[in-house]
C-alpha positions in Angstrom: 13.4 42.0 1.6 10.8 42.6 -1.1 10.5 40.2 -4.1 11.8 41.4 -7.4 9.4 41.2 -10.3 11.4 38.3 -11.8 11.5 36.5 -8.5 7.8 37.0 -7.9 6.9 35.8 -11.4 9.1 32.7 -10.8 7.3 32.0 -7.5 3.9 32.4 -9.1 4.9 29.9 -11.9 6.2 27.5 -9.3 3.0 27.8 -7.3 0.9 26.9 -10.4 3.3 24.0 -11.1 2.7 22.7 -7.6 -1.0 22.8 -8.2 -0.7 20.6 -11.2 1.8 18.1 -9.7 1.5 18.0 -6.0 0.0 15.0 -4.3 -1.3 14.0 -0.9 -1.6 10.8 1.1 -5.2 9.7 0.8 -4.7 7.3 3.6 -2.0 5.2 5.4 -2.3 2.1 7.5 0.4 1.1 10.0 -1.4 -1.9 11.5 -0.4 -0.7 14.9 -2.9 -2.4 17.2 -2.2 -6.1 17.7 -5.2 -8.4 17.5 -7.3 -5.7 15.9 -7.9 -5.7 12.1 -8.2 -2.0 11.0 -11.6 -0.7 10.1 -12.6 -1.4 6.5 -10.0 -4.1 5.9 -11.3 -7.6 5.1 -9.7 -11.0 5.2 -10.7 -14.1 3.1 -8.9 -17.4 3.3 -9.5 -19.8 0.4 -6.6 -22.1 1.1 -6.8 -25.9 1.3 -8.7 -26.9 4.4 -9.2 -23.2 5.2 -11.9 -24.0 7.8 -9.1 -24.8 10.3 -6.5 -22.4 8.8 -5.5 -18.9 10.0 -6.4 -15.7 8.1 -4.3 -12.6 8.1 -3.9 -10.9 11.5 -2.2 -8.0 13.2 0.5 -8.9 15.7 3.3 -7.3 17.6 5.9 -9.0 15.4 7.1 -12.3 14.1 7.8 -14.6 17.1 10.0 -17.7 17.5 9.0 -20.9 19.1 9.7 -19.4 22.6 7.4 -16.4 22.0 10.2 -13.9 21.5 10.0 -11.3 18.8 12.5 -12.1 16.0 11.2 -9.5 13.5 9.8 -6.3 14.8 7.3 -4.1 13.0 8.8 -1.7 10.5 7.4 1.1 12.6 4.8 1.5 15.4 3.4 -1.2 17.6 2.2 -3.9 15.1 2.3 -5.4 11.7 0.0 -7.5 9.5 1.1 -11.2 9.4 0.1 -14.4 7.5 1.8 -17.8 7.5 1.9 -21.5 6.5 -1.0 -22.2 8.9 -3.3 -20.7 6.2 -3.6 -24.4 5.3 -5.3 -26.2 8.1 -3.2 -29.3 8.0 -0.8 -31.3 5.8 0.0 -29.8 2.4 -2.1 -27.6 0.1 -2.4 -24.4 -1.8 -2.4 -21.2 0.1 -4.8 -18.5 -1.2 -5.2 -16.0 1.7 -6.3 -12.4 1.1 -6.1 -9.1 3.0 -8.3 -6.6 1.2 -8.2 -2.8 1.6 -11.1 -0.4 2.3 -12.9 1.0 -0.8 -10.9 3.7 -2.5 -12.8 6.3 -4.5 -11.5 8.1 -7.5 -8.5 5.9 -8.4 -6.7 7.3 -11.4 -3.5 7.2 -13.4 -0.5 8.5 -11.4 -1.8 7.4 -8.0 0.7 5.4 -6.1 0.7 2.6 -3.5 3.6 1.7 -1.3 4.2 -0.9 1.5 6.9 -2.7 3.3 7.2 -6.5 3.6 9.6 -9.1 4.9 10.0 -12.7 6.1 12.2 -14.2 8.7 16.0 -14.4 8.2 17.4 -17.6 6.6 13.9 -18.8 5.8 14.0 -22.4 4.3 10.5 -22.3 2.9 9.8 -19.9 0.0 6.9 -17.4 0.1 5.1 -15.4 -2.5 2.7 -12.4 -2.2 0.7 -10.7 -4.9 -0.6 -7.1 -4.8 -3.8 -6.9 -6.9 -6.6 -4.5 -7.7 -10.4 -4.8 -8.3 -12.8 -2.2 -9.6 -16.0 -1.6 -7.8 -16.9 -1.8 -4.1 -17.0 -5.6 -3.8 -14.6 -8.0 -2.1 -15.2 -11.0 -4.3 -12.1 -13.2 -4.5 -13.8 -16.3 -5.9 -14.2 -19.6 -4.1 -11.3 -21.9 -4.9 -7.7 -22.3 -3.9 -6.6 -20.5 -7.2 -9.4 -18.0 -7.8 -8.9 -14.2 -7.8 -12.6 -13.2 -8.3 -12.8 -9.6 -9.4 -9.2 -8.9 -8.4 -7.9 -9.6 -11.9 -5.4 -6.7 -12.2 -2.0 -7.8 -11.0 0.0 -4.7 -9.8 3.0 -6.5 -8.3 4.3 -9.9 -7.3 6.9 -10.4 -4.6 9.0 -13.5 -5.4 6.7 -14.6 -8.4 8.6 -17.8 -9.0 8.4 -18.9 -5.3 12.2 -19.3 -5.4 14.2 -20.1 -2.3 15.6 -16.9 -0.8 13.5 -14.8 -3.2 11.4 -13.1 -0.5 13.1 -10.1 1.2 14.5 -11.0 4.6 14.8 -7.4 5.7 12.0 -4.8 5.5 11.8 -3.8 1.9 9.6 -1.0 0.4 7.6 -1.6 -2.8 5.9 1.2 -4.8 3.4 0.8 -7.6 2.1 3.7 -9.8 -1.3 3.2 -11.5 -1.4 3.5 -15.3 -3.6 2.4 -18.2 -6.9 3.5 -16.6 -9.4 5.0 -19.0 -10.7 7.3 -16.3 -11.2 7.6 -12.5 -12.6 4.5 -10.9 -13.6 3.2 -7.5 -12.0 0.1 -6.3 -10.0 -1.9 -3.8 -6.5 -3.4 -3.6 -5.5 -6.6 -1.9 -2.6 -8.6 -0.7 -2.8 -12.2 -1.7 -0.6 -14.8 0.0 -0.5 -17.3 -2.8 1.8 -20.3 -2.3 1.5 -23.8 -3.9 2.7 -26.8 -2.0 2.4 -24.9 1.2 1.1 -25.6 4.7 2.5 -27.4 7.8 3.9 -30.3 5.7 4.6 -28.4 2.5 8.0 -27.6 1.0 6.9 -24.0 0.5 5.4 -21.3 2.8 6.8 -19.8 6.0 5.6 -16.4 7.2 5.4 -12.9 5.8 4.9 -9.5 7.4 3.3 -6.4 6.0 3.6 -2.8 7.3 3.2 0.9 6.6 0.8 0.7 3.7 0.1 4.0 1.9 -2.1 5.2 -0.9 -1.2 8.6 -2.5 -3.5 10.3 -5.0 -2.0 12.2 -7.9 -4.7 14.9 -7.3 -4.1 17.5 -4.5 -6.7 17.9 -1.7 -9.1 20.8 -2.2 -7.7 22.4 0.9 -4.2 22.2 -0.5 -5.3 23.8 -3.7 -6.9 26.6 -1.8 -3.8 27.3 0.2 -1.6 27.3 -2.9 -4.0 29.7 -4.7 -4.0 32.0 -1.7 -0.2 32.0 -1.9 -0.4 32.9 -5.6 -2.6 35.8 -4.7 -0.2 37.2 -2.1 2.7 36.9 -4.5 0.7 38.7 -7.2 -0.2 41.5 -4.8 3.4 42.0 -3.9 4.3 42.2 -7.6 1.6 44.8 -8.2 2.8 46.9 -5.3 6.4 46.7 -6.5 5.3 47.9 -10.0 3.3 50.8 -8.4 6.3 51.9 -6.3 8.5 52.0 -9.4 6.0 54.2 -11.3 5.8 56.6 -8.3 9.5 56.9 -8.3 
């Protein structure tokens, strides 16, 4: 069945609309290989007694004291984890970072999403911040409270460190960038930031992170080319339809 002139015009308009609004996943990270930190990701532990504390790592799941998985990855074979042992011993402030690879051309309308959770019935409150830095560096400062160049807070999960405030089921969070004066290069980071944490602290247990995604508001060049090609085909069909009407 041939397209009518009205239908083809509508399709052409829709195609141009897609060019202006479509988006594509710049990259995703599923943390699927246990014991292997994905390429480009960086960890930095600035917690109290961090020299004996554990950084972020990729594991097959959250385990109980018997080594059995009690929280499986949201998807795939692994997940990123960090816990109270960020503080080497006793009580202290946890300031433990997982920093993304460099992202070029960040702009308003770009979105980030990820899933996070903790163990069911956790007695020790957790908090995680999602922050952004401009430039290619990974500077997070040097103290238990510093943020370095990651001064832009995009999201805080359980900001008051309240009991039961961290999701105990896999929960998706999405952030849309706004307020940028123009495209920038930068990184985002997950900051496990918990006061009075550690093995003897009243706060901090364990959190999991999975299925991170960055989606640009600008379509890939290949996607634009394909959409423009589709517009050309539709335009050709419309011209042939008009010629057929004149011949009749």
